[in-house]
PDBQT receptor file of N, H, CA, C and O in Angstrom, charges set to zero:
ATOM      1  N   UNK A   1       1.440  -4.597 -21.352  1.00  0.00    +0.000 N 
ATOM      2  CA  UNK A   1       0.249  -5.003 -20.600  1.00  0.00    +0.000 C 
ATOM      3  C   UNK A   1       0.660  -5.727 -19.322  1.00  0.00    +0.000 C 
ATOM      4  O   UNK A   1       0.129  -5.447 -18.247  1.00  0.00    +0.000 OA
ATOM      5  N   UNK A   2       1.601  -6.652 -19.439  1.00  0.00    +0.000 N 
ATOM      6  H   UNK A   2       2.032  -6.879 -20.312  1.00  0.00    +0.000 HD
ATOM      7  CA  UNK A   2       2.051  -7.414 -18.271  1.00  0.00    +0.000 C 
ATOM      8  C   UNK A   2       2.757  -6.488 -17.281  1.00  0.00    +0.000 C 
ATOM      9  O   UNK A   2       2.674  -6.681 -16.068  1.00  0.00    +0.000 OA
ATOM     10  N   UNK A   3       3.450  -5.486 -17.810  1.00  0.00    +0.000 N 
ATOM     11  H   UNK A   3       3.518  -5.329 -18.795  1.00  0.00    +0.000 HD
ATOM     12  CA  UNK A   3       4.148  -4.545 -16.943  1.00  0.00    +0.000 C 
ATOM     13  C   UNK A   3       3.154  -3.721 -16.134  1.00  0.00    +0.000 C 
ATOM     14  O   UNK A   3       3.386  -3.416 -14.964  1.00  0.00    +0.000 OA
ATOM     15  N   UNK A   4       2.037  -3.365 -16.780  1.00  0.00    +0.000 N 
ATOM     16  H   UNK A   4       1.849  -3.613 -17.730  1.00  0.00    +0.000 HD
ATOM     17  CA  UNK A   4       1.007  -2.590 -16.095  1.00  0.00    +0.000 C 
ATOM     18  C   UNK A   4       0.391  -3.421 -14.975  1.00  0.00    +0.000 C 
ATOM     19  O   UNK A   4       0.146  -2.910 -13.883  1.00  0.00    +0.000 OA
ATOM     20  N   UNK A   5       0.139  -4.701 -15.243  1.00  0.00    +0.000 N 
ATOM     21  H   UNK A   5       0.338  -5.116 -16.131  1.00  0.00    +0.000 HD
ATOM     22  CA  UNK A   5      -0.445  -5.589 -14.243  1.00  0.00    +0.000 C 
ATOM     23  C   UNK A   5       0.525  -5.752 -13.072  1.00  0.00    +0.000 C 
ATOM     24  O   UNK A   5       0.113  -5.781 -11.912  1.00  0.00    +0.000 OA
ATOM     25  N   UNK A   6       1.811  -5.856 -13.388  1.00  0.00    +0.000 N 
ATOM     26  H   UNK A   6       2.146  -5.832 -14.330  1.00  0.00    +0.000 HD
ATOM     27  CA  UNK A   6       2.817  -6.010 -12.341  1.00  0.00    +0.000 C 
ATOM     28  C   UNK A   6       2.855  -4.760 -11.470  1.00  0.00    +0.000 C 
ATOM     29  O   UNK A   6       2.967  -4.856 -10.248  1.00  0.00    +0.000 OA
ATOM     30  N   UNK A   7       2.762  -3.601 -12.088  1.00  0.00    +0.000 N 
ATOM     31  H   UNK A   7       2.670  -3.523 -13.081  1.00  0.00    +0.000 HD
ATOM     32  CA  UNK A   7       2.786  -2.343 -11.342  1.00  0.00    +0.000 C 
ATOM     33  C   UNK A   7       1.554  -2.247 -10.438  1.00  0.00    +0.000 C 
ATOM     34  O   UNK A   7       1.632  -1.764  -9.308  1.00  0.00    +0.000 OA
ATOM     35  N   UNK A   8       0.411  -2.719 -10.959  1.00  0.00    +0.000 N 
ATOM     36  H   UNK A   8       0.347  -3.112 -11.877  1.00  0.00    +0.000 HD
ATOM     37  CA  UNK A   8      -0.816  -2.667 -10.166  1.00  0.00    +0.000 C 
ATOM     38  C   UNK A   8      -0.687  -3.561  -8.938  1.00  0.00    +0.000 C 
ATOM     39  O   UNK A   8      -1.147  -3.202  -7.854  1.00  0.00    +0.000 OA
ATOM     40  N   UNK A   9      -0.067  -4.714  -9.105  1.00  0.00    +0.000 N 
ATOM     41  H   UNK A   9       0.306  -5.006  -9.986  1.00  0.00    +0.000 HD
ATOM     42  CA  UNK A   9       0.097  -5.636  -7.973  1.00  0.00    +0.000 C 
ATOM     43  C   UNK A   9       1.107  -5.084  -6.967  1.00  0.00    +0.000 C 
ATOM     44  O   UNK A   9       0.987  -5.301  -5.761  1.00  0.00    +0.000 OA
ATOM     45  N   UNK A  10       2.104  -4.364  -7.490  1.00  0.00    +0.000 N 
ATOM     46  H   UNK A  10       2.201  -4.188  -8.469  1.00  0.00    +0.000 HD
ATOM     47  CA  UNK A  10       3.152  -3.839  -6.623  1.00  0.00    +0.000 C 
ATOM     48  C   UNK A  10       2.666  -2.602  -5.855  1.00  0.00    +0.000 C 
ATOM     49  O   UNK A  10       3.102  -2.355  -4.730  1.00  0.00    +0.000 OA
ATOM     50  N   UNK A  11       1.760  -1.825  -6.469  1.00  0.00    +0.000 N 
ATOM     51  H   UNK A  11       1.406  -2.025  -7.383  1.00  0.00    +0.000 HD
ATOM     52  CA  UNK A  11       1.293  -0.592  -5.834  1.00  0.00    +0.000 C 
ATOM     53  C   UNK A  11      -0.227  -0.483  -5.929  1.00  0.00    +0.000 C 
ATOM     54  O   UNK A  11      -0.739   0.372  -6.651  1.00  0.00    +0.000 OA
ATOM     55  N   UNK A  12      -0.951  -1.336  -5.212  1.00  0.00    +0.000 N 
ATOM     56  H   UNK A  12      -0.536  -2.031  -4.626  1.00  0.00    +0.000 HD
ATOM     57  CA  UNK A  12      -2.416  -1.308  -5.283  1.00  0.00    +0.000 C 
ATOM     58  C   UNK A  12      -3.003  -0.029  -4.700  1.00  0.00    +0.000 C 
ATOM     59  O   UNK A  12      -4.022   0.466  -5.181  1.00  0.00    +0.000 OA
ATOM     60  N   UNK A  13      -2.358   0.506  -3.663  1.00  0.00    +0.000 N 
ATOM     61  H   UNK A  13      -1.530   0.103  -3.273  1.00  0.00    +0.000 HD
ATOM     62  CA  UNK A  13      -2.866   1.708  -3.006  1.00  0.00    +0.000 C 
ATOM     63  C   UNK A  13      -2.865   2.897  -3.967  1.00  0.00    +0.000 C 
ATOM     64  O   UNK A  13      -3.778   3.722  -3.949  1.00  0.00    +0.000 OA
ATOM     65  N   UNK A  14      -1.832   2.974  -4.802  1.00  0.00    +0.000 N 
ATOM     66  H   UNK A  14      -1.090   2.303  -4.816  1.00  0.00    +0.000 HD
ATOM     67  CA  UNK A  14      -1.741   4.083  -5.762  1.00  0.00    +0.000 C 
ATOM     68  C   UNK A  14      -2.936   4.071  -6.707  1.00  0.00    +0.000 C 
ATOM     69  O   UNK A  14      -3.496   5.119  -7.027  1.00  0.00    +0.000 OA
ATOM     70  N   UNK A  15      -3.328   2.858  -7.159  1.00  0.00    +0.000 N 
ATOM     71  H   UNK A  15      -2.873   2.006  -6.900  1.00  0.00    +0.000 HD
ATOM     72  CA  UNK A  15      -4.453   2.761  -8.081  1.00  0.00    +0.000 C 
ATOM     73  C   UNK A  15      -5.767   3.031  -7.361  1.00  0.00    +0.000 C 
ATOM     74  O   UNK A  15      -6.692   3.584  -7.956  1.00  0.00    +0.000 OA
ATOM     75  N   UNK A  16      -5.864   2.653  -6.097  1.00  0.00    +0.000 N 
ATOM     76  H   UNK A  16      -5.112   2.204  -5.614  1.00  0.00    +0.000 HD
ATOM     77  CA  UNK A  16      -7.084   2.930  -5.326  1.00  0.00    +0.000 C 
ATOM     78  C   UNK A  16      -7.250   4.434  -5.153  1.00  0.00    +0.000 C 
ATOM     79  O   UNK A  16      -8.345   4.967  -5.335  1.00  0.00    +0.000 OA
ATOM     80  N   UNK A  17      -6.165   5.118  -4.801  1.00  0.00    +0.000 N 
ATOM     81  H   UNK A  17      -5.276   4.685  -4.653  1.00  0.00    +0.000 HD
ATOM     82  CA  UNK A  17      -6.212   6.575  -4.626  1.00  0.00    +0.000 C 
ATOM     83  C   UNK A  17      -6.580   7.245  -5.944  1.00  0.00    +0.000 C 
ATOM     84  O   UNK A  17      -7.413   8.151  -5.978  1.00  0.00    +0.000 OA
ATOM     85  N   UNK A  18      -5.950   6.789  -7.036  1.00  0.00    +0.000 N 
ATOM     86  H   UNK A  18      -5.274   6.052  -7.009  1.00  0.00    +0.000 HD
ATOM     87  CA  UNK A  18      -6.233   7.369  -8.353  1.00  0.00    +0.000 C 
ATOM     88  C   UNK A  18      -7.692   7.150  -8.726  1.00  0.00    +0.000 C 
ATOM     89  O   UNK A  18      -8.329   8.035  -9.297  1.00  0.00    +0.000 OA
ATOM     90  N   UNK A  19      -8.223   5.973  -8.404  1.00  0.00    +0.000 N 
ATOM     91  H   UNK A  19      -7.705   5.254  -7.940  1.00  0.00    +0.000 HD
ATOM     92  CA  UNK A  19      -9.617   5.657  -8.714  1.00  0.00    +0.000 C 
ATOM     93  C   UNK A  19     -10.551   6.609  -7.974  1.00  0.00    +0.000 C 
ATOM     94  O   UNK A  19     -11.502   7.125  -8.562  1.00  0.00    +0.000 OA
ATOM     95  N   UNK A  20     -10.291   6.845  -6.700  1.00  0.00    +0.000 N 
ATOM     96  H   UNK A  20      -9.519   6.426  -6.222  1.00  0.00    +0.000 HD
ATOM     97  CA  UNK A  20     -11.151   7.727  -5.926  1.00  0.00    +0.000 C 
ATOM     98  C   UNK A  20     -11.012   9.175  -6.363  1.00  0.00    +0.000 C 
ATOM     99  O   UNK A  20     -11.995   9.916  -6.350  1.00  0.00    +0.000 OA
ATOM    100  N   UNK A  21      -9.808   9.597  -6.751  1.00  0.00    +0.000 N 
ATOM    101  H   UNK A  21      -9.010   8.996  -6.762  1.00  0.00    +0.000 HD
ATOM    102  CA  UNK A  21      -9.609  10.964  -7.247  1.00  0.00    +0.000 C 
ATOM    103  C   UNK A  21     -10.432  11.168  -8.516  1.00  0.00    +0.000 C 
ATOM    104  O   UNK A  21     -11.068  12.208  -8.689  1.00  0.00    +0.000 OA
ATOM    105  N   UNK A  22     -10.418  10.168  -9.406  1.00  0.00    +0.000 N 
ATOM    106  H   UNK A  22      -9.902   9.323  -9.265  1.00  0.00    +0.000 HD
ATOM    107  CA  UNK A  22     -11.203  10.262 -10.641  1.00  0.00    +0.000 C 
ATOM    108  C   UNK A  22     -12.691  10.294 -10.311  1.00  0.00    +0.000 C 
ATOM    109  O   UNK A  22     -13.454  11.021 -10.947  1.00  0.00    +0.000 OA
ATOM    110  N   UNK A  23     -13.103   9.513  -9.326  1.00  0.00    +0.000 N 
ATOM    111  H   UNK A  23     -12.483   8.922  -8.810  1.00  0.00    +0.000 HD
ATOM    112  CA  UNK A  23     -14.505   9.461  -8.929  1.00  0.00    +0.000 C 
ATOM    113  C   UNK A  23     -14.949  10.826  -8.387  1.00  0.00    +0.000 C 
ATOM    114  O   UNK A  23     -16.006  11.332  -8.766  1.00  0.00    +0.000 OA
ATOM    115  N   UNK A  24     -14.147  11.415  -7.506  1.00  0.00    +0.000 N 
ATOM    116  H   UNK A  24     -13.289  11.004  -7.198  1.00  0.00    +0.000 HD
ATOM    117  CA  UNK A  24     -14.457  12.730  -6.935  1.00  0.00    +0.000 C 
ATOM    118  C   UNK A  24     -14.490  13.787  -8.032  1.00  0.00    +0.000 C 
ATOM    119  O   UNK A  24     -15.356  14.662  -8.030  1.00  0.00    +0.000 OA
ATOM    120  N   UNK A  25     -13.546  13.707  -8.970  1.00  0.00    +0.000 N 
ATOM    121  H   UNK A  25     -12.843  12.997  -8.971  1.00  0.00    +0.000 HD
ATOM    122  CA  UNK A  25     -13.496  14.684 -10.065  1.00  0.00    +0.000 C 
ATOM    123  C   UNK A  25     -14.762  14.616 -10.907  1.00  0.00    +0.000 C 
ATOM    124  O   UNK A  25     -15.305  15.652 -11.293  1.00  0.00    +0.000 OA
ATOM    125  N   UNK A  26     -15.239  13.405 -11.194  1.00  0.00    +0.000 N 
ATOM    126  H   UNK A  26     -14.798  12.564 -10.880  1.00  0.00    +0.000 HD
ATOM    127  CA  UNK A  26     -16.457  13.240 -11.994  1.00  0.00    +0.000 C 
ATOM    128  C   UNK A  26     -17.671  13.789 -11.242  1.00  0.00    +0.000 C 
ATOM    129  O   UNK A  26     -18.557  14.392 -11.847  1.00  0.00    +0.000 OA
ATOM    130  N   UNK A  27     -17.711  13.583  -9.938  1.00  0.00    +0.000 N 
ATOM    131  H   UNK A  27     -16.991  13.093  -9.446  1.00  0.00    +0.000 HD
ATOM    132  CA  UNK A  27     -18.835  14.075  -9.136  1.00  0.00    +0.000 C 
ATOM    133  C   UNK A  27     -18.830  15.607  -9.111  1.00  0.00    +0.000 C 
ATOM    134  O   UNK A  27     -19.882  16.237  -9.218  1.00  0.00    +0.000 OA
ATOM    135  N   UNK A  28     -17.650  16.196  -8.970  1.00  0.00    +0.000 N 
ATOM    136  H   UNK A  28     -16.795  15.685  -8.883  1.00  0.00    +0.000 HD
ATOM    137  CA  UNK A  28     -17.540  17.655  -8.912  1.00  0.00    +0.000 C 
ATOM    138  C   UNK A  28     -17.855  18.285 -10.271  1.00  0.00    +0.000 C 
ATOM    139  O   UNK A  28     -18.421  19.376 -10.339  1.00  0.00    +0.000 OA
ATOM    140  N   UNK A  29     -17.485  17.592 -11.351  1.00  0.00    +0.000 N 
ATOM    141  H   UNK A  29     -17.025  16.706 -11.296  1.00  0.00    +0.000 HD
ATOM    142  CA  UNK A  29     -17.727  18.125 -12.700  1.00  0.00    +0.000 C 
ATOM    143  C   UNK A  29     -19.160  17.889 -13.147  1.00  0.00    +0.000 C 
ATOM    144  O   UNK A  29     -19.654  18.576 -14.042  1.00  0.00    +0.000 OA
ATOM    145  N   UNK A  30     -19.831  16.924 -12.531  1.00  0.00    +0.000 N 
ATOM    146  H   UNK A  30     -19.430  16.366 -11.804  1.00  0.00    +0.000 HD
ATOM    147  CA  UNK A  30     -21.197  16.590 -12.961  1.00  0.00    +0.000 C 
ATOM    148  C   UNK A  30     -22.150  17.749 -12.637  1.00  0.00    +0.000 C 
ATOM    149  O   UNK A  30     -23.345  17.663 -12.920  1.00  0.00    +0.000 OA
TER     150      UNK A  30
């Protein structure tokens, strides 16, 4: 869990991009 939090702090942009990709995927599948 702590490792995941550390990775999120180290690479916030990666999680933002992943979040938007998931959002777009849900919109396209809806």
